[in-house]
C-alpha positions as CSV (number, residue, x, y, z in Angstrom):
1,M,32.3,-35.6,-11.2
2,Q,31.4,-32.3,-9.5
3,V,30.0,-29.5,-11.6
4,Q,32.0,-26.3,-11.3
5,Q,29.0,-24.4,-10.0
6,S,29.4,-26.1,-6.6
7,A,33.1,-25.4,-6.2
8,G,33.6,-23.6,-2.9
9,K,30.0,-24.2,-1.7
10,K,29.3,-25.8,1.7
11,L,26.2,-27.9,2.5
12,L,24.5,-28.7,5.8
13,V,22.9,-32.2,6.1
14,A,20.3,-33.0,8.8
15,E,19.4,-36.7,8.9
16,D,18.7,-38.8,12.0
17,N,18.7,-42.3,10.5
18,P,22.3,-43.6,10.5
19,I,21.9,-45.7,7.3
20,N,20.3,-42.8,5.4
21,L,23.0,-40.5,6.7
22,I,25.7,-42.9,5.4
23,I,24.0,-43.0,2.0
24,V,23.5,-39.2,1.6
25,T,26.9,-38.3,2.9
26,G,28.4,-41.0,0.7
27,F,26.7,-39.5,-2.3
28,L,28.0,-36.1,-1.4
29,E,31.5,-37.3,-0.9
30,L,31.5,-39.1,-4.2
31,S,30.3,-35.9,-5.9
32,G,33.0,-33.8,-4.2
33,Y,30.8,-31.7,-2.0
34,V,32.0,-30.1,1.3
35,F,29.4,-30.6,4.1
36,D,28.7,-30.8,7.8
37,A,26.2,-33.4,9.1
38,V,23.9,-33.4,12.2
39,E,21.3,-35.9,13.5
40,N,18.5,-33.6,14.5
41,G,16.8,-30.3,13.7
42,F,18.1,-28.5,16.9
43,D,21.7,-29.2,16.0
44,C,21.0,-28.2,12.4
45,L,19.8,-24.7,13.5
46,K,22.7,-24.4,16.0
47,L,25.3,-25.0,13.2
48,L,23.4,-22.8,10.8
49,H,23.7,-19.9,13.3
50,E,27.4,-20.6,13.9
51,N,28.5,-21.1,10.2
52,S,27.8,-20.2,6.7
53,Y,26.2,-22.7,4.3
54,D,25.0,-22.5,0.8
55,L,22.3,-25.2,0.9
56,L,20.5,-27.3,3.5
57,L,19.5,-31.0,3.0
58,T,17.1,-32.0,5.8
59,D,15.1,-35.1,6.6
60,I,11.5,-34.4,7.3
61,S,11.0,-36.8,10.2
62,M,13.6,-36.1,12.9
63,P,13.7,-35.8,16.7
64,I,13.5,-32.5,18.6
65,L,12.7,-30.4,15.5
66,D,11.6,-32.0,12.2
67,G,12.4,-30.7,8.8
68,V,9.3,-28.5,8.5
69,Q,10.0,-26.9,11.8
70,V,13.6,-26.3,10.9
71,A,12.6,-24.7,7.6
72,T,10.0,-22.5,9.4
73,E,12.6,-21.4,11.9
74,I,15.1,-20.5,9.2
75,R,12.6,-18.6,7.1
76,A,11.7,-16.6,10.2
77,M,15.3,-15.4,10.7
78,T,16.0,-11.8,10.2
79,N,19.4,-12.2,8.5
80,A,20.6,-13.4,5.1
81,K,20.7,-17.0,6.3
82,R,16.9,-17.1,5.9
83,K,17.4,-17.3,2.2
84,I,19.4,-20.6,2.2
85,P,17.9,-23.1,-0.3
86,I,16.3,-26.0,1.6
87,I,15.9,-29.5,0.0
88,A,13.8,-31.8,2.2
89,M,14.2,-35.6,2.1
90,T,11.4,-38.0,3.1
91,A,10.9,-41.8,3.0
92,N,7.2,-41.4,3.3
93,A,5.8,-40.2,-0.1
94,E,2.3,-40.1,1.5
95,I,3.3,-37.1,3.7
96,V,4.5,-35.1,0.7
97,S,2.2,-32.1,0.9
98,A,3.2,-29.3,-1.4
99,E,1.3,-26.7,0.4
100,R,2.7,-27.6,3.8
101,F,6.3,-27.6,2.5
102,V,5.9,-24.4,0.5
103,T,4.4,-22.7,3.5
104,A,7.4,-23.7,5.6
105,G,9.8,-22.4,2.9
106,I,11.1,-25.7,1.6
107,N,12.3,-25.3,-2.0
108,E,12.2,-28.9,-3.1
109,V,11.4,-32.4,-1.8
110,L,13.3,-35.6,-2.6
111,T,11.5,-38.8,-2.0
112,K,13.7,-41.6,-0.6
113,P,15.1,-43.7,-2.0
114,F,16.7,-41.4,-4.5
115,T,19.8,-41.8,-6.6
116,K,23.1,-40.0,-6.5
117,A,22.2,-38.4,-9.8
118,D,18.8,-37.2,-8.4
119,L,20.5,-35.7,-5.3
120,Q,23.2,-34.0,-7.4
121,C,20.7,-32.6,-9.9
122,S,18.6,-31.1,-7.0
123,I,21.7,-29.6,-5.3
124,E,23.0,-28.1,-8.5
125,K,19.6,-26.6,-9.3
126,W,19.6,-24.6,-6.1
127,L,23.3,-23.7,-5.9
C-alpha cells in the first residue's frame, strides 16, 4: 500500500538492464508510484529537462552517462531541478564509495538485490 506522502509525486527511473528495469518498475507499480523509465543517463537528463520529477532512481553503471555522471550534471544545473533527491542503485557493492557518491550529489545508494520494502522505504524517506 502506498503511503500518502507519495500521492501526486512522480519518479524518474534510469536503468539499462532489462531484467532490473522490470523488477524496479514492478516494485514501483505494486506500490502505486507514478514514474517514467529510461535506459541510459543521456535520456534521463533529457526527460529531466523536459518534465518535473520529485525523485530520481538511477543505476550506477549505464551506457552513455553513468549514474555518477548524471548526478553530477543534475547538481550543476542552475534551476530548482538541481535539488531533486537521487537514489542510486548498484549491483556491485564493491564500488560503493560514499565519498564519490556524496561528491556527485547522490543522496542514497541501494545495493542490488533489494526488496520492494527497501526501495519503498528509501523513496518515502526522500519524498
